[in-house]
C-alpha positions in Angstrom: 119.6 105.4 158.4 116.3 105.2 160.7 115.1 108.9 160.9 112.9 107.8 163.9 109.9 109.0 162.0 107.6 105.7 162.4 104.1 106.4 163.0 104.5 110.3 163.4 101.6 112.1 162.2 102.9 114.8 159.7 100.9 117.3 157.6 102.1 118.4 154.4 100.2 121.3 152.5 100.5 120.9 148.9 101.5 117.2 149.4 100.3 115.7 146.2 102.1 117.5 143.6 105.8 118.8 143.0 108.0 119.4 145.8 104.9 118.5 148.4 104.6 115.1 146.6 108.0 114.3 147.0 108.3 115.0 150.4 105.0 113.0 151.1 106.9 109.9 149.4 110.1 110.4 151.5 107.8 110.6 154.8 105.9 107.6 154.0 109.2 105.9 153.0 110.1 106.4 156.8 107.3 105.1 158.2 105.7 108.4 159.1 101.9 109.1 158.6 101.3 111.8 155.8 98.3 113.8 156.2 97.9 115.5 152.7 96.2 118.8 152.3 95.6 119.5 148.4 93.4 121.8 146.6 93.3 119.4 143.8 92.4 115.7 143.8 94.6 113.3 144.5 96.3 111.9 141.3 96.0 108.3 140.3 99.8 107.6 139.8 100.9 109.5 142.9 98.1 107.5 145.0 99.8 104.4 143.3 103.3 105.6 144.4 102.0 106.4 148.0 100.1 103.3 148.6 103.0 101.3 147.5 104.9 102.7 150.5 102.2 102.7 153.2 98.3 102.4 153.8 99.0 104.8 156.7 97.9 108.5 155.3 95.3 110.7 154.7 94.2 112.7 151.7 92.1 115.6 152.4 91.0 117.9 149.7 90.7 121.5 150.7 91.4 125.2 149.2 93.6 126.2 152.1 92.4 130.1 151.0 89.2 129.3 153.1 91.2 129.5 156.2 88.3 128.8 158.6 88.4 125.2 157.1 91.8 124.5 159.0 91.2 124.4 162.6 88.2 121.6 162.0 90.5 119.5 160.0 93.1 119.5 162.6 90.8 118.5 165.2 89.7 115.8 163.1 93.0 114.4 162.4 93.8 114.4 165.9 90.6 112.6 166.6 91.5 109.8 164.1 95.3 109.7 164.6 95.6 110.6 168.1 98.5 113.1 167.7 100.3 115.6 165.4 103.9 115.4 165.3 105.1 117.9 162.4 103.6 120.1 159.9 105.2 120.9 156.5 104.2 124.4 155.1 104.6 123.9 151.1 101.3 125.0 149.3 101.8 128.1 147.2 102.7 129.6 143.7 104.5 132.4 142.4 101.7 134.5 140.7 104.0 137.1 139.3 102.2 140.0 141.0 104.5 143.0 140.3 105.1 146.4 141.8 103.7 148.4 138.6 100.5 146.7 138.0 99.3 144.8 141.2 96.8 146.8 143.3 97.0 146.8 147.1 94.0 144.2 146.9 95.6 141.9 144.5 98.8 142.1 146.6 96.8 141.4 149.8 95.0 138.2 148.0 98.1 136.8 146.7 99.6 137.4 150.6 96.4 135.4 151.8 97.1 132.8 149.3 101.1 132.0 150.0 101.1 133.2 153.8 97.9 133.3 155.7 97.4 129.4 155.8 101.2 128.8 156.8 99.8 130.7 160.1 96.5 129.4 160.5 97.7 125.7 160.4 100.6 126.0 162.6 98.4 128.5 165.1 95.6 125.4 164.9 98.1 122.6 165.6 100.3 124.3 168.1 99.0 122.5 171.3 99.4 119.3 169.7 103.2 120.1 168.2 103.8 121.0 172.1 102.4 117.8 173.2 104.4 115.5 170.8 107.6 117.8 170.9 107.4 118.0 167.3 108.8 120.1 164.6 107.6 122.8 162.1 109.3 122.9 158.3 108.5 126.0 156.5 109.0 126.1 152.3 110.3 129.4 151.4 111.8 130.6 148.2 114.9 132.4 147.0 112.8 135.2 145.9 112.9 136.3 149.6 116.5 137.2 149.5 117.5 137.5 145.8 114.3 139.0 144.4 113.2 138.6 141.2 111.9 142.0 139.8 108.6 141.0 139.0 106.5 139.0 141.9 106.6 141.5 144.7 103.4 139.7 146.4 105.2 136.1 146.2 108.7 137.5 147.5 106.9 139.6 150.3 105.0 136.1 151.5 108.2 133.9 151.1 110.2 136.6 153.4 107.6 136.9 155.9 107.7 132.8 155.7 111.5 133.1 156.7 110.8 135.8 159.5 107.6 133.5 161.2 110.3 130.2 161.0 112.9 132.0 163.3 109.6 133.7 165.4 108.3 130.4 165.9 111.6 129.1 166.9 111.9 131.6 169.5 108.5 131.3 170.8 108.5 127.5 171.1 112.1 126.6 172.1 110.9 126.2 175.8 108.6 123.5 174.6 111.0 121.8 172.9 109.4 122.3 169.3 111.8 123.2 166.4 110.9 125.4 163.5 112.9 125.5 160.2 112.8 126.3 156.6 114.2 125.2 153.2 114.9 127.9 150.9 114.0 126.6 147.1 115.9 128.1 144.4 115.6 126.3 140.8 113.8 122.9 141.5 113.1 121.2 138.5 109.2 120.3 139.1 106.3 119.5 136.2 105.1 123.4 137.3 108.7 124.6 136.4 108.7 122.3 133.5 105.6 123.7 131.9 106.8 127.1 132.5 110.1 126.5 130.7 108.0 125.2 127.5 106.4 128.3 127.2 109.6 129.7 125.6 110.4 129.4 121.9 113.5 127.4 122.7 112.9 125.7 126.2 116.1 123.7 126.0 118.1 127.0 125.6 116.1 128.9 128.3 116.8 125.7 130.7 120.6 125.8 129.8 120.8 129.5 130.6 119.2 129.1 133.9 121.0 125.8 134.8 124.6 127.7 133.7 123.8 130.1 136.6 123.6 127.5 139.2 127.3 127.3 140.7 127.1 123.6 141.8 127.3 121.1 138.9 125.1 123.5 136.7 122.0 121.4 137.3 118.5 122.3 138.9 117.8 120.9 142.3 115.5 117.6 142.0 112.3 117.1 144.4 114.1 114.5 145.9 117.0 116.4 147.0 114.6 118.9 148.6 112.7 116.0 150.0 115.5 114.2 151.7 116.6 117.5 153.6 112.9 118.1 154.5 112.5 114.4 156.6 116.0 115.2 158.1 114.8 118.4 159.4 111.5 116.9 160.8 113.1 114.1 162.1 114.9 113.7 165.9 118.1 112.9 164.2 118.3 116.8 163.7 117.0 117.4 167.6 119.2 120.4 167.9 118.3 122.4 164.6 115.9 125.2 164.9 115.6 128.6 163.6 117.5 127.8 160.6 116.9 128.6 156.8 118.4 125.9 154.9 119.4 126.5 151.4 119.2 123.2 149.1 120.2 125.1 145.8 123.5 124.3 144.8 125.0 127.5 146.1 122.6 129.5 143.8 122.3 132.3 146.7 125.3 132.1 148.5 128.0 131.7 145.6 128.2 134.4 143.2 126.3 133.3 140.1 128.6 134.9 137.6 131.2 132.5 138.3 131.9 130.6 135.0 
């Protein structure tokens, strides 16, 4: 299926690892021009995969916590590539800042790291998105809706991201710019793998979690998130906006106690 993304310039924050890398590769596969913003250097194995698909991409190493750097990057990308069609806000991390031990200063720092750059990138690029009648895709988390019990700051940020998704859909509807979100639950990423390995019996812990996922009792793959991401960005979903899309095997909406 042709998703009509050829030569469309799309930012992907945190696009060099985990879910972000899957989205970047899926965009490249569709002929888009991914602009990857990443705090870490590009990994050789990721670069090899990306360049097997396209030579038309850009990798920009930047710490998005340094928010003032975002606007100049956006303008430089427009100067080089001529336009911006889409933004995938994905960068962030669950830092387990809980209610009882987290000061308000640490809480605000966590919000800055997981939320502010979502706003700053769209704010910096919005006029270009209007020109291209483009699309915004925000990556959120189940914690925004289910809670987790030990991550107040991250849950607050991810909840705010869902709110911004609908606010931007309303604000930009007249400009033909769409705004949607993917809500991620249990996705098998390298970071998740590392976390599982911290348990005394990683396989047992993995099974406990997988058994709570109603559909097929398995983790969501990076590729499944990426496939939905490129569709929501594409003109083929041209009448889809203000949606929170759950690619999670029914984790959030089906009773997880089912056996």
